[in-house]
N, C-alpha and C positions, 0 to 999 in steps of 0.2 A: 565227337566219338568217345564213348566211355572207356577209360583205360584204368586198370588197377596195377599199381606197382607192388610187386611181390617177389620175394626170393631172388632178387637180382634181375628180374625180367619185367616187362610190361605186357599185360594180358588185355586184349579187347574182350568186352563182355556185354551182354544184354540182359536186362532185368525187367520181366513183364508180369503184370498181374498182382493180385493180392492173395493172401492165404498162407498155407504152410510152404516153406521154401523147398523146391525140388531142383536140385543141382544136376545139370546134364553135362557129362564128360564125353566128348566125341572121340573117335578112333583115329587110326593112323592116316595122316595126310588129309583129314577131313575137317573142314571149317564148321563153325557152329551153324552155318546156314544149311547144313545137311539135316538138321532137325526140321522137318517139314512144318509149315504153318498149320496144316490139319491136325498133326499130332500135338503141337503146342496148344491148339484150341481145345482138343480133347482133354489134355491135362488141366487146363484152366477151368474147364467146365466141372471138373471134379475137385475144385477148391485149392489148386496149387498155384503158388507164385513161381514162375519159371526163370531160372538163372542159367544161361548158357554162355559159352566163351570159346575163344580160339586157344588151343594149347600153344605153348612156346613153339616157335619155328613154323607157324602156319597162319594164314589169314592176316588179321590185323595185329597180331602179337609179335613180340620181339623175334628177330631172326638171329641165330647164333652162328653167323658165317665164319667167325674167327676159329671155330672148331674144325672147319674144313669139311671135306667129303669123305666119310669112312668107306673102306673097301667092304661092301656088303657081301659080295660073293665069298670072300675069305672069312668074314665073320660068321656067315651062315654055315659054312662047312665046319668051322671050329665048334659052333654051337651044337650041330647035329652029332658031332663026335663026343660031346659031353665036356668040351673044354671051356675055360673061362674066356669071356669076350670083354675086352676093354672098350667101353663106349664113351663118347663125349659127355654124356649125362645118362642118368638112369630113370626108370619109372618112379623111383622114390622122389626124384627131383620134381617130376610132374605132379606127384601127390602133394608135395610141399607147396608147389605153385597154387594148387587148388585150395588147400587149407588157407594159404595166404589171401586168396581172393575172398574166402569166407570172412576172414578177419577184416578186410577192407570194407566189406558190406555189412559188418556188424552181426554176422550170423554165428551164434554159438553152436547151433546144430542144424542139420538139414537132412532131408531124404536125398539119397545119392543114387543116380542112375548113370552107369557107365556102359558105353557101347564099344565092343571090340577092344582095341588098345585101351580105350577109356575105361572098360570094365576091369582091365588089369590094374589100372591106376586106382580105380574105386576099391578094389580088394585091399590095396596097400593103405588106403585111407582108413578103411574099416579096421584093419589090423593095427596100424601104428598111431592112429588118431581116433580111437574108438569112440571117445566121448563126443565127437563132432558129428557122428552119423546116427540118425534116428532109424532109418531103414535103408536097405541096400538092394538095388536091382541090377542084375548083371545080364547084359544083352549081347548075344552073339560073341561070347568071350571064353577065355580059358584061364587056367592057372599058370600057363606057360610050360607045363610039363610035356616032355617028349611022348609020354603015354597018351596024350590027347590026339595024336596023329598029325599028319602034314596036310597042308592045303592040296586040293586037286591041282594037277599040272596047269590047267587053264587059269586057276586062281593064282598060282605061284607066279605066273607071268605079270600079274598086276604089281607084284613087289619088285620085279627085276627090270621092268621097262624104264627107259630113260625119262626123266622129268620133262614134260612139255614146256616150251619156252614162249610160245605165241598163243594168242587167243584161239585161233583155229585148231592148233594142235591140242589145246586143253579141251576144247569141245569134243573133238574126236576121241580123246582119251576117256572122257566121261561117258561117251556113248558106248565104248567098249566095257568100261567098268560096270555100267548099268546092266549089260547083257550077262556078265558074270555073276553079279550080285543078286539078280532077280531069280527067284526059284521057279521051278517048272509049274508050280501050282498057281502062278499069278502072271498076268500079261506084262510083257516088257514094254515100257512107255519111253520110247526113244526121245520124244519131245521133252519130257520131264528132265531126262539126264542131260540133254544138250543145253537146256536152259539153265540147269544147275551149274554146268561147267562154265557157261558164260558169266553167270553171276559170281562164281568163285574167282574167276580170273579178274573180273572188274574190281572186286573188293579186296584183293590181296595186295599187300604193300611190297611184295618182292617174291623171288623164287622160293617155293616151299622147301623146308628142311626135312623132306620126307625120309631121306637116307639116315639122317641123324635120329629121327624118331624111331625108325626101324632098328637102328643100332641100339637104342635104349631098350627096346623089347628084347633083342638078342642078348644084351649084356646084363639083364636084370634077374635072370634065373626064374625059378618057379615059386609060387606060393603054396604049392600042393601040400607040403608038410605042415603048414600053418593054418590051413583052412578050418580045422576044428576049433580054432581060437575065435572065429567070428561069432559074436553073440547076438548081433542085430537081426531082427526079422529080415529074411532074404528071399528074393524072388529071382529065379534064373529063367531067362527067356531064350529060346533058340528055335531055329527052323530046321526041318528035316532035310532041306535041300541046300544047306549052307556049304558051299565049296571052299570057302576061305578058312573058317573055323569050324571044324567038323562037329556034328551034333554030339558025338562022344564027349567032347570037351565040356559042353554044358551039362550033360548027364553026370559027368564026374564031379563037377562043382556041386550040383544039387545033392549028390550022395555024401560029399565030404563036409559040407557046411551044416552044422546041427539044426538050424532053424529054417533051412531052405525048402521052398516049394518050387516045383518045376512047371513051366508053361511051354509046351512044345507045339509049334504050329506045323501041321502037315503041308508040304509043298512050298514052305517059305524059305527064301534064301538068306543072304547076309544083309538084308535091308527090310525095314518095316514097311508094309504096304497099307494103303488106305483102309481096306476091309478089316484090318486087325487093330486099328488105332483105338477104337472104343474099348475093345477087350483088354488091351494093354493098359489103358488109362484106368479102367475099372479095377483091374487086379492090383495096380500100384496104389490106388486109393484104399483098397482092402488091406494091403500091406501096411500102409501108413496108419490106418485105424488100429491094426494089431499092435503097432509100435506104441501108439498112444495109450493103449490099455496096459502095456508093460511098464511104460514110463510116461505118465500123464503130464509131467512138467518139463 
């Protein structure tokens, strides 16, 4: 099992294909297996080498159990009131984990794609480690500003439900997650979500640190006031039916980042569906080509 030691943790990673490196950062509580084989294939057909990994506290990466279980309800209430939240670690730490993985793999620069929480991490890499990012794709994500709106009540329940402890519970949880994340413009595939839940349970080394990752989101504040500093060619992708991160959040990112373009899918929820894989891959290829024109070396 490939493991990279970085920033005091060990990260499980997968490195596929040849070509320009495209680094994929997954979201809250999601293992790298959430990147579907069909999407990976589409990326590879457009000349990308795909690097994906499990963030700290999930999948095959280090569990930080010594930090305990944060009180998420209290943290959420404090964050909504504009107060500071003290978290076991912050999104800056996940950004440093990711840059450390690049160091282990000998990557000076990469095209970076972050989904949901991973998009919040990707923003911080682009801001604080700008020389490492050739292009930036932000998928279903936000700056973390309260102006971006709150999840729908149905989606909020995803964040507050207890962590499943058995395989059957995990499969049922994923079936529920899939219903919430699938937009009204696309059919819900219950078999896919149940199989993904079983796969994630089988490959995990222990209980996920979902609450600690969520605490990191709540405790990291917003990048909103810094977005104008992002200089890399940027693509923002969102769905009009996203109940977890409202479309407003993606539109706000695209307005605030100087070189950003917006790709908005009608009827898409908080999950990429097979019919959009090729469009997404083609647009990221075009973004990478733009980056090469700006900085060919």
